[in-house]
C-alpha positions in Angstrom: 127.4 163.2 23.1 128.4 165.8 25.6 125.6 167.7 24.6 123.1 164.9 24.9 124.4 163.7 28.4 124.2 167.3 29.5 120.2 167.3 28.3 119.7 163.8 29.8 120.8 164.8 33.0 118.5 167.9 32.8 115.5 165.4 32.3 114.8 165.2 28.8 113.1 162.0 28.1 114.2 162.1 24.5 118.1 162.8 25.1 118.0 159.4 27.2 116.8 157.3 24.0 119.1 159.1 21.4 122.4 158.9 24.3 121.4 155.8 24.4 121.2 154.4 20.6 124.6 156.7 20.6 126.8 154.6 23.2 124.8 151.3 23.2 127.4 150.2 20.5 130.3 151.4 22.6 128.8 149.9 25.7 128.3 146.9 23.8 132.1 146.2 23.7 133.3 147.5 26.8 130.7 144.3 28.0 131.9 142.0 25.6 135.4 143.1 26.8 134.6 142.5 30.2 133.2 139.2 30.1 136.3 138.0 28.0 137.2 137.8 30.9 134.9 136.1 32.5 134.7 132.0 33.1 133.3 129.9 30.7 129.7 129.6 30.4 129.0 132.7 32.4 125.4 133.4 32.7 125.7 137.0 32.3 125.5 138.1 28.7 126.2 141.9 26.7 122.9 142.6 26.9 122.4 142.1 30.3 125.2 143.5 31.6 124.5 146.6 29.8 120.7 146.9 30.8 122.0 146.0 34.5 124.5 149.4 33.7 121.8 151.4 32.5 119.1 150.8 35.6 122.4 151.7 38.1 122.9 154.8 36.5 119.7 155.8 36.1 119.0 155.1 39.5 121.8 156.5 40.9 120.3 159.9 41.0 122.3 163.1 40.6 125.2 162.0 38.5 127.2 164.9 36.2 128.9 163.5 33.0 132.3 165.9 32.4 131.9 164.0 28.6 132.1 161.3 26.7 135.2 159.6 28.1 133.8 160.5 31.8 130.6 158.4 30.8 132.3 155.5 29.6 134.2 155.4 32.9 131.0 155.5 34.7 129.8 152.8 32.9 132.7 150.5 32.8 132.8 150.8 36.7 129.3 150.0 36.8 129.4 146.9 34.8 132.6 145.8 36.9 130.6 146.1 39.9 127.4 144.6 38.5 129.8 141.7 37.9 131.2 141.8 41.2 128.0 141.4 43.0 127.0 138.1 40.1 130.4 136.8 41.3 129.4 137.1 45.2 126.1 136.0 44.8 127.4 132.9 42.8 129.6 132.3 45.4 126.8 132.9 48.2 126.0 130.6 51.0 123.0 129.3 49.1 125.5 127.9 46.5 127.9 126.1 48.3 129.7 129.4 50.1 132.7 129.2 47.8 133.4 125.6 48.4 134.1 124.3 44.9 131.8 121.5 43.9 132.8 118.1 42.7 133.1 117.6 39.1 132.3 114.7 37.2 134.1 116.2 34.3 136.8 118.9 34.4 134.5 121.5 32.4 133.6 123.1 35.7 136.6 122.4 37.8 138.1 126.2 37.1 134.9 128.6 37.8 135.3 129.1 41.6 139.0 129.9 40.5 138.1 132.0 38.4 135.8 134.2 40.6 137.5 134.5 43.4 140.8 135.9 40.4 137.9 138.6 39.6 137.2 139.0 43.2 140.9 139.6 44.2 141.1 142.2 41.3 138.2 144.0 42.3 139.1 144.4 45.5 142.8 145.1 44.4 141.6 147.6 41.6 139.7 149.1 44.7 142.7 149.1 47.1 144.7 151.2 44.0 141.8 153.7 44.2 142.2 154.4 47.6 146.2 154.8 47.1 145.8 156.4 43.9 142.3 157.4 42.6 143.5 158.5 39.1 145.9 155.2 38.5 142.9 153.2 38.9 141.0 155.1 36.9 143.5 155.3 33.8 143.2 151.0 34.4 139.6 151.0 34.3 139.6 153.2 31.0 142.1 151.5 29.3 141.6 148.3 30.0 137.4 147.8 30.5 136.5 151.3 29.4 138.1 150.6 25.7 139.8 154.3 25.4 142.9 154.3 23.9 146.7 155.9 25.1 145.2 159.2 23.3 141.9 159.4 24.7 142.6 158.7 28.4 145.6 161.0 28.0 142.9 163.8 26.6 140.0 162.6 29.4 142.6 163.5 32.3 144.2 166.2 30.4 147.7 164.7 30.2 150.7 163.9 27.7 150.2 160.6 26.8 153.5 159.9 27.8 152.4 160.7 31.0 149.2 158.0 30.9 151.7 155.6 29.6 154.0 156.0 32.6 151.2 156.0 35.4 149.4 152.9 33.2 153.0 150.8 33.8 153.5 151.5 36.9 149.2 150.6 38.3 150.0 147.8 36.2 153.2 146.5 38.2 151.3 147.9 41.6 148.4 145.9 40.7 150.4 142.4 39.9 152.3 142.9 43.0 149.6 143.1 45.1 147.7 140.1 43.3 151.0 137.9 43.3 151.1 138.3 47.4 
């Protein structure tokens, strides 16, 4: 995987195709995990989320992947940003400016709150990253990237107990920030 990513970065077209086929199943799991947390009736599907993330990765220009975990961390971050952009567009003025629609049934009444919650989570993760980038990355890798405790520890070159401790701190910080 790391060798394919290096060849892709060097501009080898076949390496991009090979790497895409290799990472697609894992990216699908990440996309499905993100979308499982979204509001009911979300218009994005895992395939569309993956495709948009790939387009953004390719258009990002000079990226340096430090290995498998770094690639998936970056992909998870990009997917989160795609969902944030999608949520902001949904809430845009042309769609009512965030004013919840009057629902005739109870099925759609919760959608605006879910979008607001997602955007609050995104903003809180960005604030955590400003305070402690590694703790924010740990949460992103573990929750959205699907990495195990051991894989995250290997990515950062730390012990699993350190990753676990920092994850718990980050979760507490996030909980406190979101509950304010």
